[in-house]
N, C-alpha and C positions, 0 to 999 in steps of 0.2 A: 377425112380431113377432121372430123370430129374425135376419131381416135388418136389422132396425133396430138390434138388439144389436150386431150386426158391424160396421155403420157407426158406431156411437158408439165402440167399442173401437178401431177405425182411426184415428178422428178423435183420440182421446185420445194414441195413440202418436205420430202426426204432430205434436201440439202438443207433446209432451214432447221430440222431437227438435229442433223448432225453438227451444225455449229452452235446450236444452243445447249447441247447436253455438255460438252466441255465446259462451258462457261458457268454453268450452275453449280457442278461439284465443287470447284476451287472456292465457290463463293460460301459453301457451307463447312469448310474445312478451317482448322486454325492456321493462319498464314506462317505462324513460326514453328509449326509442327510438321515435319515430313516422316510418315510411317513407311512408305515404301510400298504400300499395298496396292493391288490393283483395282480394287472397289468392287469385287463381285458380290460382297455381302450386303444384303438389303438393309437399309437403315430407314427408320421413319422420318418422314418430313414434317418438320415442326409447322410449316406454313400450312400444310394440309390439316394438322389438327386444330390449329386456331379457327379454322373455317367451319368446324362442325356445329351444325345448329344445336345439338343438345347440350353445348357447353355456354351457350349464350347467356344463360341465367343458372344460379344454383338449384339444386333440388330442393322442394319444400320437405322440411321435416313433418313427418306424419304424427298425429297427435297419439299418445299413450295412455290407455284407460286402465293400466294395471293398479290393482288395490282397490278397484271399484267394487260397489256392492252389487250393482246390476247395471248392464248396458243394452239399450233397445237398438237394434239395428233394423234397415228396411233394404230390400233388394235394390241392387243398382237400376236407376232410371225409374224409381217407384215416383208416381204422381199422385195427387189427391184423389182419393176414389170416393165412391158415393157412401152415404151415411150407413154404418153398420155397427153393430155392437160386438163384432168378433174380434176387433183389433185390441191392443194393449192400451193401457191408460197412459196419460200425458206424462203423469210420474207415478211411482208406486203408490197404491190405495189411495189415488186421487179421488175417487167416488165415495170414499167412506170417512172422510175428514171435512171438518169445516174450513172454508178457505176464504182469505182476504187477499186481495190484490192491490198492490200499490204501484203508484207512478207509472201506470201503462193501462192501455184499454182492456178492461176485464171481460168484455162481451165474448171475444174468439176463444178465451181460455176456459171461460165457464161452458161455451157451447161445445167445446172439444170435450171437456171431463164429462158432460151429459151424453156423450156419443155422437156429437156432431161432426161434421166435415173437417178432417185434418188429415197429416200425412199417413198415419197408420190406421185410419178409420175403416179401411177395406179390409183389415186382417192379414196384410202381406208382411207384416214386421214380426221379428222374432227377438225375445228377452234372452239374453245371456247372463245368466246369474254367476257371480263372482263369490268371493270369500264372505260369508254372512257375519263372521265375527268382528272383532275390532282391527282396525286397519291403520297402520301407522301413517300411510299416506292420507287417508281422511282426518286423522287427529292433527295432522301437522296444518290443516286448512284453519284451524282455530289460532288466531294470532294473540288475541287479548280480549279481555273484559274489562268494560269501562263503566262508570258511573256518572250520570249527570242530574244534578238537581238546579231548581231555579236560582239557587245562590251561588252555584259554580260558574266561573267565567268559562272555563274550559272542563272537559270531561276529566275525571279522575280514574286512572288505571287501578283496579283492584285485583287484578290477576295478570300474569305474563311476564314476571321478572325472572330472569334465568339465574340458577345458581351456577357454582363451578363446575358441576358434573353435568350441566345443560338440564336440569329439572326446573320446570316451571313451579313457582310458588304463590300462594295467595297473599297479597300484601295487605288487604284490608277485608273484614268481614262486614258486608253492608246490611246485615239482619235488624240493626235497630233503627234504620231509616224507615220513613214511611213508603208507600206504593202509590205510584201514579196510575191514575184511573184511565181505562181503555174501554170505556162503555160506549164512546162515541163511534168507535170502528165499526164499519159495516162488513159483513162476511157472508158467503153463501153457505147454505146449509148442505149436509151430504146429499148426494144424490140417491133417492130411495128405489128400491126395487118395485116392478109393476107389481099391482096387487093380484093375488091368485085366488081362484074358486077352491074351497075346501074340496077335499077328496070325496066323492059320492054325491056333491050336490047336483040337484038337477039342473039342466041347461035351461038358460033363459030363453024364452020364446022369441023368435026372429022379429025384428023391429024394422019398420020402413028405413031405408037408407037415408041418412043425413049427414052433412059434413059434421065429423067429429071435431070438437074443440080441442086445441093443443093442451097437453097435461101442463101443470104449474112447473114441472121440471124438464120440459121438452126443449130441446136444443133450439126451437123456434121460438122461445119466449124468454130470451136472457135479457133482463134490464139491467141498466148500469147500477151498481151497488154504491150510495153514495154515503158518506159518514155524516153522523150528526155534528152537533156543536160540542167541541171537547170543555170539559170542566177545566177551570183555572188550577193548575197544580199548586198545593201549599209548599211553604218553603221547605218542609222537611221531605217532600216526595222525591223518591229516587228513581232513576230509569235506568236499567242495566241493559248496555249494549254490547252485543258480541261482535268483534272485529275479525273479519275471516278473508281468506285469500284462496281463491281456486287453484287446484295444484298445478305447478309449473309444467309438467310433464304433458298436460293436455290443454295447454293456454292456445295452441294453434288451431283448436276447434272453434268454429264460429256459432256459438250458441246465442239465443234470443232471450231467453228467460231462466230464471232461478226459481225452484220451489224448495222452501226449508220446512221440514215437516218434524214436528215433536212426537214424543211417545205418548201424547195425550190426546191425539186425534185433532190438532190444529195444524194449519197449514198458511204458510205466508209465500205468495208469488210476486216477484219484482223483476224488473229488467235485469239482463245478465251483466255483471261486471266482474272483471276479475278480482278485484279488491272490493268488498262491500261489508254492510254493517246491518245487524238484525237486532231490533229490541226485544227483550224478553222479560219475563216476570218470574220472580222467584216465589214459589209456594211452600207450603208446609210439607215437611217429609211424609210420605205415606199415603198420599192421595193426589189425583190431579184435579179433582173437583169436574164440573160439568164443562165439557168442551165447547166452544164458540167461536173459534176462529179469530178472536180479536187480538191476540197476543200469544206468543209461544211461552210455553212454561219450561222451567228450569227447576232444579231441586238443590237444597243444601246439601245433600249427599252425593251429588253428581247425576249424570244420566248421558244421553245421546240425542242427537239431531240426524237426520237424512237431508242432505243437500242434493238436489237433481236439477242439472242443467238440461233444458230441453228445446226443441224447436216444434213448430207446428206444421209448417209447409215447405221446408227444406231440410235436407240432413246437414249436420253442424260439420262433420270430417268425414268425408268418403261416403258411407252409408249409415253413419251413427245418428240416431234421433235424440237419445237422450242418455246421461250417464249419471248415476247415483253414487255418492260416498257416504260412509257413516262416520260421524264426527263426535267423539267423546267430550262431553261437558264436564270439567272437573268439579269437585266439591267446592261448595261456596262457604263452608265452615271447616275449621281446623281443629279436630277433636284428638289428633293424635300426639302433635309435637310437644315437647314441654314449654316452648316459648311460641305459642300460637299466633296468628295474625291479630293485631288489635282491631277492636270493634269500631265502626263509624257511628258518629252521633251527630244529629243535627245541632247547627249553631244555636245559642239560646236568642230568643227575640229581645228586642229593646224593653219589654216590660215584664221578662222573666227573672232578671236579676234585679233585686229589690234591697233597699236598706230601710231598717225600722228601728225605732228606738222606744217602742211602746213595751207594755208587758208581754210576756210570752202567752199566746193564744192556749186556751185549754181545748186538747183535742177531744171529738165527740168519742163518749164512752159506750161499748156495747156490753149487752149482757154475755153471760157465759154461754158458750157453744156457737156464739155468732162467728162472721168471717172475720179474719184478721184485717187491721186496718190497710187501706189502699197504700201501695207502694212497699208492702212489706215481702220479703223473699217468699217465692212460690214454694211449694211442697215439691221435695224430689219426686221424679218419676218421668214417664214420656211427655213429650210437649205435644199439646194439641192444638188445633186450630183456635185462633182468637176470634172474638167477637168482633164486627165490623167497627172501626175506629170512628169518632164523631166526624159529622160532615158527610156521613153516607158515602165514604170512599171504599167501603169494603163490599164484598160480593153479597149477591141475594141469595137467599136459600130457595132452592127448587127441588122437590122430593128427597129432601134430607142431605142433599149434596151443596158443596160451595158452587156457586156459578162463576166460572172464569178464574177461580182462585184467587181473585184479586184480594188484596188485603190479607190474606191467609199468611200468617208468619209466625215467629217464636216470641212475640211480644205478650208481657203479661197484661192483664185486663187493667183498664184504666178506673179511676175513682167512680166515674159516672157508671161504668160498667158493672162493678163489683155489687151485687144484690144479694141481700141476705137469704138463705133458704126459706121456703114455706113454713110458717108456723112460729117463726121468731119475731120478736117486735123490732120496728125499725131502729137504727142507731139514733142515740140523741143528737140533736143539732147544737152546734156550737153557739153560744150567746151572739144575738145581733150587736153589730158596732154602730155606734153613732156615725152617720155619713158625714155630718158637718164639720167633724174634727179630721184633722189631716191623717191620712194613713200611710202606708209604707210607699217610698218613692222609688222609681226605677233608677238604674244605673245608666242613663241615657245620656251622659256627659253633659247633664245639667248641673244644679245647685241647690242645696238645702240648707236650713238653719236649724242647728241642734243646740239645746242648752248645755252648758258644761256639766250640770249634774249627772245626765245619764252617762255620758262619756267615762266620767270619773268612776261611776259605780259598775261600768260594764254591762249596761242595760241596752246596748245597741248591738245588731246583728246583721248579716246579709243572708237572704234567701233565695234559693233556686226555685221558682215556680213553674208553671205551665204543665200541660199534659204530657209533653215528650218526656219528662223526668221520670214518668212511671215505667218508661221502657227500659231504663237502666237495668241491665243484668250483671255489670261489671262496675267497678270504681271509676268515676271519672276524677281526674286531678286538676285543680285549679290553684292560682296562687294570689293571694290577697295582699296588698301593699297599702299602707296608711302613712303618710308623709305630712309633715308640716311644711308649709310653702312660705309663711310669712316671716321664718326665720331659716337662716343657713347655718350650716356646720362645715367647715372646710369648703366651701363654695356650693354645697349640695344641700337638697333638702333633708330634713332630719326624720329618718324612718323611725316610727313608733311601734311597729310590730317586729318582734324578735322572730317569731316563726309563723309565716303566712301560708303554710300548706293546708289547703282545704281538699279534702277527700269527699266527693259527693257520691251518695248512694240513693235509692228511692226511699228509704227509711230514715236517712239522715242528710238533709239538703239544707242545713243552716250552718253559718260560720259564725260563732259569737265573737264580738270584737272585745278582747280584754281590757280590764280596767286602764285607763290612761292617768299615770300620775308624773312620771319623769318626762321633762320637755313639754309639758302641756300646762297651760293656765286657763283661766276663764275667758280669754279673748284672743282666739287663735284661727287661722285659716288652714284647712286640711284638704287633702286630696285622697279619696278612697278609690282604689283601682283594683279590678279584677282581671287577671291574665289567665290564658289558657297554659296548661303545662303539658304539653305532649310527650315529652321525653322523661316524664317523671317516673322512676320505677315503681311508685306505688299505683299507678294507673294503668287500666287496661283499655280505655276508651280515648279515641282521637276525635276531635271535632273535625268536621268535614273541611272547614276553611283552613286547617293546619296539616291536613294529610298530604297535599302535594309538596309542601315544604320539607316534611320531615320523614318522607318515604325512605330516602336514602340513607337517613340516619338511622332509622329502625332496622334496616336490613344490613348495615354495616357492622362489621366485626369490632370496630373502634367505636365506643361510646360518644355520642355528641355530648354538647354543653347544654343542659337544661335551660340555663338562664337565657342563653341566646336564641332558643327554639320559642319562647313564650310570646304571646300575642295578646295585645289588649283587647278585652272582651266588653267591658263596662267600666264606667267611672262616673264619679260625681264630687263636685267641689263642696266642701261642708265649711259652713261658717258658724265656728262655735262661740255663741255670744249670749248673753242674758236674754230671755224672751218675756214680753208682756202677755198677761192673761194666763190660762190655766194650762197651755199646752207647752210642752218641752221639745216639740219637733214639728217643724213647719217647713213648707216650700218656700222658696226664695220670693216667688210672687206673693205669697199670703203672708210674709214677714213684714210687720209695719214697725212703725216708731213707738216709743214707749216714755212715759215721765219716770224720770230718775231723781232723786235727791242725795245732795252729797253737801260736805262741810268746805268751806272755803274762806281763805284769809285776805279780806281786802286792805290795801295799803293805799291811803289817800295821797295823791300828789299835789292836788289842789282842790280847794273846796269853796263853792259859793254857798253861803247858808244864811237863812233868815230865821232867828231864834225868838222874835217876839210876835204876839199875835197883833194884826194891824187894828183890831177894834178895840183893843185894850190900851195900847201905847204906841208911840212913835216906832216904826220898824227900825231894825238895827241890822245892817249887814255885816257878817264876820267874814274875813278871809283867812285862810291858813294854808301853808305848804309843807308837806311832810310832816304833819303835826298830829295824824290820827292813823290808828290802827285797830283791826276789829276782827270778828268772826261772825260767820253768817251761814244759814242754811239755805243752800241754792237748789231751786226746781226747775228743770227744764225738760224738753222734749228731745229724745235722742234716738237716732238711726243705728242701731248696733250693726247692722250689715254694711252700711256705707261709712260708719265710724264717725258720724257727723251729727252736731248738736243744733238745735234751733238757735238762731243768733241773739234771742232776748230770754233771759232767764229772771225768775221771780226769786227775791231773797227776803228772809226774815232774820235779823240779826242785830246787833248793836256794836258800838266801838267807841273807844275812848280818844279824845281830842284834847289838845292844849289850845286855850283861847287866848292865851296872853294876858298879862298884868296878874299873874298867879291864879288865873282861873282854869279850872278843869272840868269839861263836860263829858257826861255819860249818857250817849245818844241810843235809843232803841228805835228801829225803823222798819217799815215794810217798803221795798223799793223795787225797781227793775234795773236790770243791767245788760244792755247791749254790749256784748263782748266780741272781740277779735281774738282767736287763739293765736299766740305766738310760740308755743313750745308744746312739741309732742302731739299726739292725736289719741283718739279713743278715750280711755279713763283720764288721761291729763287733761285737767281744766285750767292750767296757767294761761292766763290772757290779760289782755290790756283793753281798757275801754272806759266807759263812763257809768257812773252809779246815780240814779236818782231815786229820792224816797221821802217819805213823810214819816213823822215819829214824834216821840216825846223825848225832850233832854232835861237832865238834872244838872244844873250848874253849880259848882262850888268853888271857894277860893281857899287859900292856904289856911285862913282862920276859921272856915267853917261854911255853912250855907250862904251863898251869896244872892242869887236870883232865884233858886228853888227849881221847881217843876215848870218847864215852858214847852210850848209846841215848837215844832221846827220842821223846815223844808230845807232841802239841799240838793246840789248838784255836784259830783265830784268826778275828778279824773283819777282814776284807780287802776292798780296792778293787783290782781287776784291770783292767788296761789291756791289750787285744790286738787283734789283726785277723787275720781269717781271710779273706784275700783270695780270692776264687774263681779268679782265673786260676793261682794257684799251690796251691790245695787239692788234695790227693790222694785218691783214691778208696779203695775197700776193696781192690781189686787192684793199686792203684798205678800203674793205666793206663786211658785212655778207651778204648783199642782201635778197632776199626772196625765198620762196619755193612754188611752185605750186603743191599741191597734187591733188589726184583725188577723 
């Protein structure tokens, strides 16, 4: 019975397959195409292909480490082994460099560097060496070199612009800028070898067993390296940053750390990122200085870095533990091209640009054989390391070498650092300046008061001061503008300087303002402004604030417009008026009012006058309308800046009046005149008001003396016409005097 049931079941299965086979074949053929073939040829079934598990997800692209300097591989399935000194280092020469770790836990990295527990500490990994020379893949990791200063809102690219043939160029040379201090960075010192007994030394006697204290460089005694307090960077301190990108061909690898090592024995470790930045310090050519691991060193003549991506406890791709690439650093100076990159220079501070109208100071004179004056051109020859700049931002010296290379550059020594050789007398000091008198005033967008005399004689000038000026090794182009703002010509202020080009060098940092004659009088309002001129063909230095704006114009084949590229650096409003006292140059706050004397012509409109003495005879009151005119010397107090006089003036004068009935009076008086100006301003004193005074009057008639000499008192409504010309006004001491500047 069971055999019968089995036969029935097999027959049913065969029948089902026979029915299903003809139904499946027509479903895979084109219904509009009939080839007439019997179907004996085997054809793949698409339905079966779609169901393959291998096609459920695409195959991962393996990382390619071609062009690398070295690759460390571990056997498949390698786990962390016990501590052993037989394994490779976490990155090449890891134990021989100073190392700083940033933005991650430094303890496991430093412990592995000292031979502690990590993936390859058991010695099962092998290093595969690649091409030791320059690698195009490694060089392509460097994408840009940027500069950051405290005054820059965004980093400035100094290298990375591509030419038409794909070559990268240096946009700006940052050698004239200061260097940021990295003294606060904490770094681990190199791992020292265990001390060895000299050959042939007697063996030390056995000592009782005691627990041995771990060595200071033992993997079991790794402390967290904490940075100190950073120094506030000065305004001219620049920080160079390398913008780098890990090769795209090995981006599929899963690394955890990056180690960047320079050629001077410094290493920086940070978390792995495919696009990352590295701060570096440019040092003088010819020496690294003492390594300290605080910052990586690069050179004006170029160099190289080694970039290693590595893991500690898991392979990155397949069995790769780390991969190292060599990156070429281009030169940061251009001594080959006929039109090299322009030098960057820090922006002048608010007190560096000053205007002065005193006598030119006498420079201190030195005896024969002494050093040249500070700021003069250095003699030709190789450049050496400069002393540390003021503020202790430079490197400390240890064993005759520069520690860290910080502050080492191609800057000439400053005035404070230039010392005469031994055996020569010190240079003579310049004469001291009286501090009570006004000194040079900064072009900090304020205001000053200058007497007309020094402007007419050409005794005023602009100076660029400050320590940064001594670093100039190329001309800096500035533009000076002096305009009169109280008068207009064609709707615009009047320009008083025909040629405002100012080329600044360390030995010539002064712009003399030429004598002013045309379009200038003794009472004027001027605006003195200094602009940067980055596109001037006479300048080879660009201020940091201008570099970002003019970078494209400097690299363009079509020259830009110098006028449109200029930027206001400093300005001052000048009030050119007669000053009181001895000085001819004052600040606006120090400038006060002064007494002035001028002639005026009073015309009496109506007069109430007493001509007889009460104790002699009966008083007589006389009235007259438009019957007197005179001349007087008026003295008042005048503010030359505000162009406003005190409303009461003293007068000493006389006038002739008609008294009626054939009588004429000659009156000399001393009086006061409260006045209300009705015309003009400044030197114009035409006014309407009252005049009151006391005096003596001599009265005559047509036939001769009538009443003779009589005392008189009067009050008159007058119109006074006068002119106090600034160029002839007198001061309180009747002399403008001179001013001794520093």
